[in-house]
C-alpha positions in Angstrom: -8.7 40.0 -12.5 -8.0 40.8 -16.2 -4.5 39.2 -16.5 -6.2 35.9 -14.9 -8.9 35.8 -17.5 -6.1 36.5 -20.2 -4.1 33.7 -18.6 -6.9 31.3 -19.1 -7.8 32.3 -22.2 -4.2 31.8 -23.8 -3.6 28.8 -22.0 -4.6 26.7 -25.1 -2.2 28.5 -27.2 0.2 28.2 -24.8 -0.2 24.6 -24.7 0.1 24.1 -28.1 3.2 26.2 -28.6 5.0 23.9 -25.9 7.4 21.3 -26.6 6.7 17.6 -25.5 9.2 17.8 -22.5 7.3 20.9 -21.3 3.9 18.9 -21.7 5.1 16.0 -20.0 6.3 18.1 -16.9 2.9 19.5 -17.0 0.8 16.1 -16.9 3.6 14.8 -14.6 2.4 17.7 -11.9 -0.9 17.1 -12.4 -0.2 13.6 -11.5 1.5 14.4 -8.7 -1.4 16.4 -7.0 -4.1 14.1 -8.2 -2.2 11.4 -6.3 -1.4 13.5 -3.2 -5.1 14.3 -3.3 -6.5 10.5 -3.8 -3.9 9.4 -0.7 -5.6 12.6 1.3 -9.2 11.8 0.6 -9.2 7.9 0.5 -11.2 7.2 3.8 -13.7 10.0 3.1 -16.0 7.5 1.1 -16.6 5.1 -2.1 -16.6 8.0 -4.2 -13.2 9.4 -3.6 -11.6 5.9 -3.9 -13.4 5.6 -7.4 -12.5 8.7 -9.0 -9.1 9.2 -7.7 -7.6 6.6 -9.7 -9.6 7.5 -13.0 -8.3 11.3 -12.4 -4.8 10.0 -12.2 -5.2 8.0 -15.4 -6.2 10.9 -17.1 -2.8 12.3 -16.4 -0.7 9.7 -16.5 -1.4 8.6 -20.2 -0.6 11.8 -21.4 2.5 11.9 -19.2 3.7 8.7 -20.6 2.9 9.8 -24.0 4.8 12.9 -24.3 7.5 12.0 -21.4 8.1 8.3 -21.7 11.6 8.4 -22.3 12.3 10.2 -19.0 9.7 8.1 -16.9 10.3 5.6 -14.2 8.6 3.1 -15.7 11.1 3.2 -18.7 14.0 2.9 -16.6 12.8 0.3 -13.9 14.5 -2.9 -14.8 11.8 -5.4 -13.5 8.7 -4.2 -15.3 8.9 -7.7 -17.3 7.4 -8.9 -13.5 4.3 -6.7 -14.3 3.8 -8.5 -17.1 4.1 -11.9 -15.8 2.0 -11.4 -12.7 -1.0 -9.5 -14.4 -0.6 -12.0 -17.2 -1.4 -14.8 -14.8 -4.2 -12.5 -13.7 -5.7 -12.9 -17.6 -5.1 -16.0 -18.1 -7.0 -17.3 -15.0 -9.9 -15.1 -15.2 -10.3 -16.4 -18.9 -9.6 -20.2 -18.0 -12.1 -20.1 -14.8 -14.8 -22.1 -13.2 -16.8 -19.6 -14.0 -15.2 -17.1 -16.4 -18.0 -14.4 -16.1 -17.9 -14.5 -12.4 -14.1 -13.8 -12.6 -14.4 -11.0 -14.9 -16.6 -9.4 -12.5 -14.5 -10.0 -9.5 -10.9 -8.7 -11.2 -12.6 -5.7 -13.7 -13.1 -3.1 -11.1 -9.5 -3.5 -9.9 -8.1 -2.8 -13.4 -8.1 1.1 -12.7 -8.6 1.1 -9.1 -5.5 -1.3 -8.2 -3.6 -2.8 -11.2 -2.8 0.9 -12.4 -1.8 2.4 -9.3 1.6 1.4 -9.1 2.4 2.6 -12.8 0.6 6.4 -11.4 2.8 6.0 -8.2 6.0 5.3 -9.4 6.1 8.7 -11.6 5.2 10.4 -8.2 8.6 9.5 -6.3 11.0 11.7 -8.3 12.8 13.3 -5.9 13.0 13.8 -2.0 10.5 16.7 -2.2 7.8 14.4 -3.7 8.6 11.9 -1.0 8.2 14.5 1.6 4.9 15.8 0.5 3.6 12.0 0.1 4.9 11.4 3.8 2.7 14.4 4.8 -0.4 13.2 2.9 -0.3 9.9 4.9 0.4 11.7 8.2 -2.7 13.7 7.4 -4.7 10.6 6.9 -3.6 9.1 9.9 -4.5 12.0 12.0 -8.0 12.8 10.9 -9.1 9.4 10.3 -7.6 8.4 13.8 -9.5 11.2 15.2 -12.5 9.9 13.8 -11.9 6.5 15.3 -11.6 8.4 18.7 -14.8 10.5 18.1 -16.5 7.1 17.3 -15.0 5.4 20.6 -16.5 8.3 22.3 -20.0 8.8 20.9 -20.5 5.2 19.4 -20.5 6.6 15.8 -17.9 7.9 13.5 -18.3 11.5 12.2 -17.9 10.8 8.8 -20.5 7.7 7.8 -22.2 7.7 11.3 -21.1 4.0 11.4 -21.8 2.3 14.8 -19.1 0.3 16.4 -18.8 -3.1 15.3 -18.6 -6.0 17.6 -17.0 -4.0 20.1 -14.3 -2.8 17.4 -13.6 0.6 15.9 -14.5 1.4 12.3 -13.6 4.5 11.6 -15.0 5.9 8.4 -14.2 2.5 6.4 -17.4 1.1 8.2 -15.8 -2.1 8.9 -13.3 -3.1 11.7 -10.9 -4.1 9.1 -9.7 -0.3 9.1 -7.1 -1.7 11.3 -5.4 -3.0 8.4 -5.8 0.1 6.3 -4.5 2.5 9.0 -1.5 0.1 10.0 -0.7 0.7 6.1 -1.0 4.2 6.2 0.9 4.8 9.6 4.0 3.1 8.2 5.1 5.8 5.8 3.3 8.8 8.5 6.2 7.7 10.8 8.4 9.4 8.5 7.0 12.3 9.2 9.8 12.5 12.2 12.6 12.9 9.5 10.5 15.0 7.2 10.5 18.0 10.1 14.1 17.3 10.9 14.7 18.4 7.0 12.2 21.2 6.6 12.7 22.8 10.3 16.6 21.8 11.3 16.7 24.7 14.1 13.6 22.5 15.4 14.6 21.0 19.1 14.3 17.4 18.9 11.7 17.1 21.6 9.6 19.5 19.6 9.9 17.0 16.5 8.8 14.5 18.8 5.8 16.2 20.3 4.6 17.3 16.7 5.2 13.7 15.2 2.9 12.1 18.4 0.4 14.6 17.8 -0.3 13.6 14.4 0.4 9.9 14.8 -1.1 9.2 18.3 -5.0 9.3 16.7 -3.8 6.5 14.1 -2.2 4.6 16.7 -5.3 4.7 18.8 -7.7 3.7 15.9 -5.1 0.8 15.5 -5.2 -0.3 18.7 -9.0 -0.1 19.0 -10.0 -1.7 16.0 -8.4 -5.1 17.1 -7.3 -6.1 13.6 -4.6 -8.7 14.4 -3.0 -8.9 10.9 -3.0 -4.9 11.2 -0.8 -5.7 14.4 1.3 -7.8 12.6 1.9 -5.8 9.7 2.7 -2.7 11.6 5.4 -4.7 13.8 6.8 -6.3 11.0 7.3 -2.8 9.4 8.8 -1.1 12.2 11.4 -4.1 12.6 12.3 -3.3 8.7 13.0 0.3 9.3 14.8 -0.5 12.3 16.9 -2.7 10.2 17.3 -0.4 7.5 17.9 3.0 9.3 19.5 2.0 12.4 21.7 -1.2 11.2 21.2 -3.0 15.2 23.9 -5.5 16.2 22.5 -8.9 15.0 22.2 -9.9 18.6 19.3 -7.1 18.9 17.1 -8.5 16.3 16.2 -11.1 18.9 13.9 -8.6 20.8 10.9 -8.2 18.3 10.6 -12.1 19.0 11.1 -11.9 22.8 8.6 -8.9 22.8 6.2 -10.7 20.3 6.3 -13.9 22.8 5.5 -11.3 25.8 2.6 -10.1 24.3 1.2 -13.3 23.1 1.2 -13.9 26.7 0.3 -11.5 29.0 -1.5 -8.9 26.1 -5.3 -8.9 25.3 -7.0 -12.1 25.2 -8.2 -11.7 21.5 -4.3 -11.5 20.5 -3.6 -14.9 22.4 -2.5 -18.0 20.8 -5.6 -19.6 22.5 -8.0 -17.5 20.7 -6.1 -17.7 17.4 -6.7 -21.6 17.4 -10.3 -21.1 17.7 -10.5 -18.4 14.7 -12.6 -19.2 12.2 -9.7 -19.0 9.7 -8.6 -22.6 10.8 -11.7 -24.1 8.9 -11.3 -21.6 6.0 -7.5 -23.0 5.6 -8.5 -26.7 6.2 -11.4 -26.3 3.5 -8.9 -24.3 1.2 -6.3 -27.3 1.2 -8.9 -29.5 0.1 -10.1 -27.4 -2.9 -6.1 -27.0 -3.8 -5.7 -31.0 -3.5 -8.6 -31.2 -6.5 -6.7 -28.9 -8.9 -3.1 -28.4 -7.2 -1.1 -27.0 -10.3 -3.9 -24.8 -12.3 -6.4 -24.1 -9.7 -9.7 -22.8 -10.1 -10.0 -19.4 -11.4 -9.9 -15.8 -9.8 -12.3 -15.4 -7.0 -13.3 -19.0 -7.5 -12.8 -20.3 -3.5 -16.7 -20.0 -3.1 -17.8 -22.2 -6.3 -15.0 -24.1 -5.6 -16.0 -25.8 -2.3 -19.7 -25.8 -2.9 -18.6 -27.6 -6.1 -16.5 -30.1 -3.8 -19.8 -30.3 -1.7 -17.7 -28.8 1.2 -19.9 -27.3 4.1 -18.3 -24.7 6.5 -19.5 -24.9 10.1 -18.0 -21.6 11.8 -18.2 -19.5 8.6 -20.6 -18.2 6.2 -21.5 -20.2 3.2 -21.3 -17.5 1.1 -17.8 -16.5 2.0 -15.6 -16.0 -1.2 -12.1 -16.1 0.1 -9.8 -18.1 2.4 -8.7 -15.1 4.7 -4.9 -15.3 3.4 -3.7 -13.9 0.1 -1.2 -16.7 -0.3 -3.6 -19.5 0.5 -5.9 -17.8 -2.2 -3.4 -17.6 -4.8 -3.2 -21.4 -4.4 -6.5 -21.9 -4.9 -7.2 -19.6 -7.8 -4.1 -20.3 -9.6 -2.7 -23.2 -8.6 1.2 -23.9 -7.5 2.1 -22.9 -10.4 0.4 -19.5 -10.3 1.2 -19.0 -6.3 5.1 -19.4 -7.6 4.6 -16.5 -10.0 3.0 -14.4 -7.6 5.5 -14.8 -4.9 8.1 -14.2 -7.6 6.2 -10.8 -8.3 5.8 -9.8 -4.6 8.9 -10.8 -3.0 10.9 -10.2 -6.4 9.8 -6.4 -5.8 10.9 -6.5 -2.2 14.0 -8.3 -2.6 15.2 -5.6 -5.5 14.4 -2.4 -3.6 15.5 -3.6 -0.3 18.8 -4.8 -1.3 19.5 -1.2 -2.8 18.0 0.3 0.4 20.5 -2.0 2.7 23.5 -1.0 0.6 22.9 2.9 0.9 21.5 3.1 4.4 21.9 4.5 6.7 22.4 7.7 4.9 25.1 10.2 5.8 24.1 13.5 7.4 23.7 16.2 4.9 23.7 13.7 2.0 20.8 15.0 -0.2 20.3 11.6 -2.2 20.4 10.0 1.3 17.3 11.8 2.0 15.7 10.0 -0.8 16.9 6.6 0.3 15.6 7.3 3.9 12.1 8.6 3.0 12.3 5.6 0.2 12.7 3.0 3.1 9.3 3.8 4.7 7.7 2.7 1.6 9.5 -0.7 1.7 8.3 -1.2 4.9 5.1 -0.5 3.8 5.0 -2.9 1.4 6.3 -5.6 4.1 3.3 -4.4 6.3 1.1 -5.4 3.2 3.1 -8.7 2.8 2.6 -9.8 6.3 -1.0 -8.6 6.5 -1.9 -10.6 3.5 -0.9 -13.9 5.4 -4.3 -13.6 7.3 -5.8 -10.9 6.1 -8.1 -10.3 2.9 -8.3 -11.5 -0.5 -5.8 -10.4 -3.0 -8.4 -8.1 -4.9 -10.0 -6.4 -1.7 -10.1 -3.1 -3.5 -9.4 -0.9 -1.1 -6.5 -2.8 0.7 -5.0 -3.6 -2.8 -5.2 0.0 -3.8 -3.3 1.5 -0.8 -0.6 -1.3 -1.1 -0.2 -0.9 -4.9 0.7 2.8 -4.1 3.2 1.6 -1.7 4.7 -0.6 -4.5 4.8 2.2 -6.6 6.4 4.6 -4.7 8.9 1.8 -3.5 9.8 1.4 -7.0 10.4 5.1 -7.9 12.1 6.1 -4.9 14.6 3.3 -5.5 14.6 3.8 -9.2 15.4 7.6 -9.1 17.8 7.5 -5.9 19.7 5.0 -8.0 19.8 7.4 -11.1 20.3 10.4 -8.8 23.5 8.7 -7.6 24.5 8.1 -11.3 23.8 11.5 -11.9 24.2 13.6 -9.0 23.6 16.9 -11.2 20.4 16.9 -13.3 20.6 17.9 -16.7 18.9 21.5 -17.5 15.6 21.6 -18.4 15.2 17.9 -17.4 11.6 16.6 -16.6 10.8 17.3 -12.7 
């Protein structure tokens, strides 16, 4: 007990004597575990989603101060895309139909969304980091899924006591759009199979499969019974990407997902049928959005201005509420808010990141057995697929600045960037210099 007390009291002096690289190492360790905890506690409530990114920033800033030269951000070649895209958001907030309303709409996402790629990319320095992050997502899938199972059995979720909503599970997020969240979470969690193979090589394949199934089955249950069609599509697209990256199927096998989709649409539940999709309220929103876009096709109306814009044009939704603030498609929203010029910039950012990371993963996967750096490429592929899940969900899910959705997806983006940058560096420098930052 005395030695622990002495260590605590001597910590400030030890910190003052430490070199900048050592301070940076400590800051990055704190950053990683704060980010890990923010993932693991995300569904528990708004307080966790608010404080997690703020605490991460308190570690990121000193890390960049003492160790920017060794940071992932400094070595990331496409950092200029962040400047262009975030600059677009700033301009379209200032030059808006209602700048004050746009500012209120954008501001909470500065630390809860826009900062997360920079946090996450510093938390994916090696395969050990990625294994730990995969475990975080697997844990979340398990307990949030179990919450959904409990809700299905009792009518209320265990964490927030939310009732089943319109026959659909909500989990602890208190909305059936939890299906979109759990889809994003499940994608990296699937990587627990590879983590178990690496951590327990003597474990029989059927035992690894049983453990993986036990961890992921509750999340899959929640995904199915939340009935979020955008989540279904995103998760399916992510699995196809993983299939291509990790197993390289022959070209003619790539037709099988399309055949499977056609069968599901024809024989599956009525909610995911083509007939139901054609009666969806999104059709009315997209038609209204097109009229709004035509009024200002190049410059748009400003961030978050879909509602004020259609009211200014005297458009009146019939199926949807007059208070709706977004057109239920991120891409259409960018066309409304920033015009076709801004949409082009947004697509350059979103898909430029995917093309850059996907190209490198295609080149290095599937990895050879026993290749230490190959493990990093393999686990990084799950976050590439996670980013694809987000981009597909964005076709028909939320608005861009839906805080919880943006937080998870921007975390995936950052980990994807960090895994790619550091895997490339590891390939160029297989033996890290002694005493380097970890």
